[in-house]
C-alpha positions as CSV (number, residue, x, y, z in Angstrom):
1,X,-10.9,-1.4,-22.0
2,X,-13.5,1.3,-21.6
3,X,-12.4,4.0,-19.2
4,X,-14.1,6.8,-17.3
5,X,-12.1,9.6,-15.7
6,X,-13.0,11.8,-12.7
7,X,-11.0,15.0,-12.6
8,X,-9.5,17.0,-15.5
9,X,-6.7,18.7,-13.7
10,X,-3.0,18.3,-14.5
11,X,-2.9,14.5,-13.9
12,X,-6.4,13.9,-15.4
13,X,-5.3,15.6,-18.5
14,X,-2.2,13.5,-19.0
15,X,-4.1,10.3,-18.3
16,X,-6.9,11.2,-20.7
17,X,-4.5,11.9,-23.5
18,X,-2.7,8.6,-22.9
19,X,-6.0,6.7,-23.0
20,X,-7.1,8.6,-26.1
21,X,-3.8,7.6,-27.9
22,X,-3.7,4.0,-26.9
23,X,-5.7,1.7,-29.2
24,X,-6.4,-0.8,-26.5
25,X,-8.4,1.7,-24.4
26,X,-11.4,4.0,-25.0
27,X,-12.2,7.2,-23.1
28,X,-15.9,6.9,-22.5
29,X,-16.6,9.8,-20.1
30,X,-15.1,12.7,-18.2
31,X,-16.5,14.3,-14.9
32,X,-15.2,17.6,-13.6
33,X,-16.8,20.5,-11.9
34,X,-14.9,23.0,-14.0
35,X,-16.3,23.3,-17.6
36,X,-13.3,25.2,-18.8
37,X,-11.0,22.4,-17.9
38,X,-13.1,19.8,-19.7
39,X,-13.3,22.1,-22.8
40,X,-9.6,22.6,-22.9
41,X,-8.9,18.9,-22.4
42,X,-11.4,17.8,-25.1
43,X,-9.6,20.2,-27.6
44,X,-6.5,18.0,-27.2
45,X,-8.2,14.7,-27.8
46,X,-8.4,12.8,-31.1
47,X,-11.8,11.3,-30.1
48,X,-14.1,13.1,-27.6
49,X,-15.7,11.0,-24.9
50,X,-19.4,10.0,-25.3
51,X,-20.4,11.5,-22.0
52,X,-19.3,14.7,-20.1
53,X,-20.6,15.7,-16.7
54,X,-19.9,18.8,-14.5
55,X,-21.3,17.2,-11.3
56,X,-21.9,13.9,-9.7
57,X,-25.6,14.0,-10.6
58,X,-26.5,11.0,-12.7
59,X,-23.0,9.6,-12.4
60,X,-24.2,6.0,-11.7
61,X,-26.0,5.9,-15.0
62,X,-22.6,6.1,-16.7
63,X,-21.1,3.1,-15.0
64,X,-22.6,0.4,-17.2
65,X,-20.6,1.9,-20.1
66,X,-17.1,1.4,-18.6
67,X,-14.8,-1.3,-17.3
68,X,-12.5,0.9,-15.2
69,X,-13.0,4.2,-13.3
70,X,-9.9,6.4,-12.8
71,X,-10.1,8.9,-9.9
72,X,-7.7,11.8,-10.1
73,X,-9.7,14.6,-8.5
74,X,-9.5,14.8,-4.7
75,X,-9.8,12.7,-1.6
76,X,-13.5,13.5,-1.3
77,X,-14.0,12.1,-4.8
78,X,-13.0,8.6,-3.5
79,X,-16.2,8.5,-1.4
80,X,-18.4,10.2,-4.1
81,X,-17.3,8.3,-7.1
82,X,-15.1,5.3,-6.3
83,X,-17.5,3.6,-3.8
84,X,-20.5,3.6,-6.3
85,X,-18.2,2.3,-9.0
86,X,-17.1,-0.6,-6.8
87,X,-20.7,-1.3,-5.8
88,X,-21.5,-1.6,-9.5
89,X,-18.7,-4.1,-9.9
90,X,-16.3,-1.8,-11.8
91,X,-12.5,-1.9,-11.4
92,X,-11.1,1.4,-10.1
93,X,-7.7,3.2,-10.2
94,X,-7.3,5.7,-7.2
95,X,-4.8,8.5,-7.3
96,X,-6.0,10.4,-4.3
97,X,-4.8,7.6,-2.2
98,X,-4.5,9.8,0.9
99,X,-8.2,9.2,1.4
100,X,-7.4,5.7,2.3
101,X,-5.7,6.6,5.5
102,X,-9.2,6.6,6.9
103,X,-9.4,3.1,8.1
104,X,-13.2,2.9,7.8
105,X,-13.1,4.0,4.1
106,X,-10.3,1.6,3.3
107,X,-12.3,-1.2,4.9
108,X,-15.3,-0.2,2.8
109,X,-13.3,-0.1,-0.4
110,X,-11.8,-3.6,0.3
111,X,-15.2,-5.0,1.2
112,X,-17.0,-3.8,-1.9
113,X,-14.1,-5.0,-4.1
114,X,-14.2,-8.4,-2.5
115,X,-18.0,-8.7,-2.7
116,X,-18.1,-7.6,-6.4
117,X,-14.9,-9.4,-7.4
118,X,-13.3,-6.3,-8.8
119,X,-9.9,-4.8,-8.5
120,X,-8.5,-1.6,-6.9
121,X,-5.3,-0.2,-8.5
122,X,-3.1,2.2,-6.6
123,X,-0.1,3.6,-8.7
124,X,3.3,4.1,-7.1
125,X,2.9,7.8,-7.7
126,X,5.9,10.1,-7.4
127,X,8.2,7.7,-5.5
128,X,10.2,4.6,-6.4
129,X,10.8,1.6,-4.3
130,X,7.2,0.3,-3.8
131,X,8.2,-3.0,-5.4
132,X,11.0,-3.4,-2.9
133,X,8.8,-2.4,0.0
134,X,6.1,-4.9,-0.9
135,X,8.7,-7.6,-1.3
136,X,10.4,-6.8,2.0
137,X,7.0,-6.9,3.6
138,X,6.7,-10.6,3.0
139,X,9.2,-10.8,5.8
140,X,9.4,-8.1,8.5
141,X,9.7,-4.4,7.9
142,X,11.3,-2.5,10.8
143,X,10.9,1.1,9.7
144,X,9.8,3.2,6.7
145,X,10.8,6.9,6.5
146,X,9.8,9.5,3.9
147,X,11.4,12.9,3.6
148,X,9.6,15.2,1.1
149,X,11.1,18.5,0.0
150,X,9.3,20.9,-2.3
151,X,9.8,24.5,-3.4
152,X,7.6,26.9,-1.4
153,X,5.2,27.4,-4.3
154,X,4.1,23.8,-3.9
155,X,2.5,24.7,-0.6
156,X,0.4,27.7,-1.8
157,X,-3.1,27.5,-0.6
158,X,-2.4,25.2,2.3
159,X,-4.2,26.5,5.4
160,X,-1.7,25.0,7.8
161,X,1.3,27.1,6.6
162,X,2.0,30.8,6.3
163,X,2.6,31.0,2.6
164,X,3.7,34.6,2.5
165,X,6.4,34.0,5.1
166,X,7.4,30.7,3.4
167,X,7.7,32.4,0.1
168,X,10.1,35.0,1.5
169,X,12.3,32.4,3.2
170,X,15.9,31.9,2.0
171,X,16.6,28.6,3.8
172,X,14.8,25.2,4.0
173,X,12.0,25.1,6.7
174,X,10.7,21.9,8.2
175,X,6.9,22.1,8.1
176,X,6.1,18.7,9.6
177,X,7.5,15.6,11.4
178,X,5.2,12.8,12.4
179,X,3.1,9.9,11.1
180,X,1.9,9.4,7.6
181,X,-1.6,9.6,8.8
182,X,-1.2,13.1,10.1
183,X,1.0,14.2,7.2
184,X,-1.7,13.3,4.7
185,X,-4.4,15.1,6.8
186,X,-2.3,18.3,6.9
187,X,-0.8,18.2,3.4
188,X,-3.4,16.3,1.3
189,X,-2.1,17.8,-2.0
190,X,1.6,17.2,-1.3
191,X,2.2,13.8,0.3
192,X,-0.1,11.2,-1.3
193,X,3.1,9.2,-1.6
194,X,3.1,8.8,2.2
195,X,-0.3,7.0,1.9
196,X,1.0,4.7,-0.9
197,X,4.1,3.8,1.1
198,X,1.9,3.1,4.2
199,X,-0.4,0.8,2.3
200,X,2.5,-1.1,0.8
201,X,4.4,-1.3,4.1
202,X,3.7,-1.0,7.8
203,X,0.7,1.3,7.9
204,X,-0.1,5.0,8.4
205,X,0.7,5.1,12.1
206,X,4.2,3.6,11.9
207,X,5.4,5.2,8.6
208,X,7.4,8.3,9.5
209,X,7.2,11.5,7.4
210,X,9.1,14.8,7.2
211,X,7.8,17.6,5.0
212,X,10.2,20.5,4.1
213,X,9.7,23.7,2.1
214,X,13.0,24.4,0.4
215,X,13.5,27.6,-1.6
216,X,16.9,26.3,-2.8
217,X,15.4,23.7,-5.1
218,X,13.1,23.7,-8.2
219,X,12.0,20.0,-8.0
220,X,9.8,17.9,-5.8
221,X,12.2,15.5,-4.0
222,X,11.2,12.3,-2.2
223,X,13.7,10.4,-0.1
224,X,12.6,7.0,1.2
225,X,14.5,4.7,3.6
226,X,13.3,1.2,4.4
227,X,14.8,-1.2,6.9
228,X,13.7,-4.8,7.5
229,X,14.8,-8.4,7.7
230,X,15.8,-8.2,4.1
231,X,18.3,-5.4,4.8
232,X,18.0,-1.7,3.9
233,X,17.3,0.3,0.8
234,X,17.2,4.1,0.1
235,X,15.7,5.8,-2.8
236,X,15.7,9.4,-4.0
237,X,13.6,10.9,-6.7
238,X,14.0,14.5,-8.0
239,X,10.7,15.0,-9.7
240,X,9.9,17.7,-12.2
241,X,6.7,19.4,-11.0
242,X,3.7,19.3,-13.3
243,X,3.8,22.4,-15.5
244,X,0.2,23.3,-14.6
245,X,0.3,22.3,-10.9
246,X,3.5,22.6,-8.9
247,X,1.9,20.8,-6.0
248,X,2.1,17.5,-7.9
249,X,4.9,15.8,-9.8
250,X,4.9,14.8,-13.4
251,X,6.0,11.3,-12.4
252,X,2.7,10.8,-10.6
253,X,0.8,11.1,-13.9
254,X,3.3,8.8,-15.7
255,X,2.9,6.2,-12.9
256,X,-0.9,6.2,-13.4
257,X,-0.4,5.8,-17.2
258,X,2.0,3.0,-16.7
259,X,-0.5,1.2,-14.4
260,X,-3.2,1.5,-17.1
261,X,-0.9,0.2,-19.8
262,X,0.0,-2.7,-17.4
263,X,-3.6,-3.6,-17.0
264,X,-4.1,-4.0,-20.8
265,X,-0.8,-5.7,-21.4
266,X,-0.2,-9.4,-21.5
267,X,3.2,-9.3,-20.0
268,X,3.8,-7.4,-16.7
269,X,7.2,-6.7,-15.2
270,X,7.8,-6.0,-11.5
271,X,6.4,-7.2,-8.2
């Protein structure tokens, strides 16, 4: 399977290395606006990709060379790169799933995928329980609740919080309570998992989210509670933050890699 990757940050680096090491996949191109990231990543690879770009210019010329596009850059990259790939009939794997809380964009993604008979893959990310949620959704889901707790450093750069004040706090502080749709808008780099849960379950308006900055922890913790006709389940994941980006969890990268390996495997386990 020939793969092109958008974004060479923490997650993109892990995915690129996994593709490079798997004999069933070939890394064909990398696109990232930061040359230093690409250079650092390429130094880690056994086989450098054939094509490297530092902007979206000429991107569509690369599409005939791949079977699957992996987006791990930003929500805006979904419009810029994923839509053209779908229009070209290419399968895509989306990590910035928060972009899909936009109903019009989600409809456009679904329409192009249907028209071109291609697939859109969305990894479970940094939470567990997606399989159970999808299974329960065959019946009726009554409620889905997500509580995300992260160390204050995970919110650095977010314009909706006072980071200096947050960084000096000694006790947990609730930053947000509300719908997944609003949570993803306010914390796009922190709660992509809310979008994944919403797509698998009862939607972005009904999925409830709480975001907490907690100076007493050193991990990214996601607690999920789902109630439905099937009964109730609760999951809790204590994620190790990515060493190079504390805003994201290492499990998010591993989830994407597992999805890729599932695509090229003959036997798949799970819903």
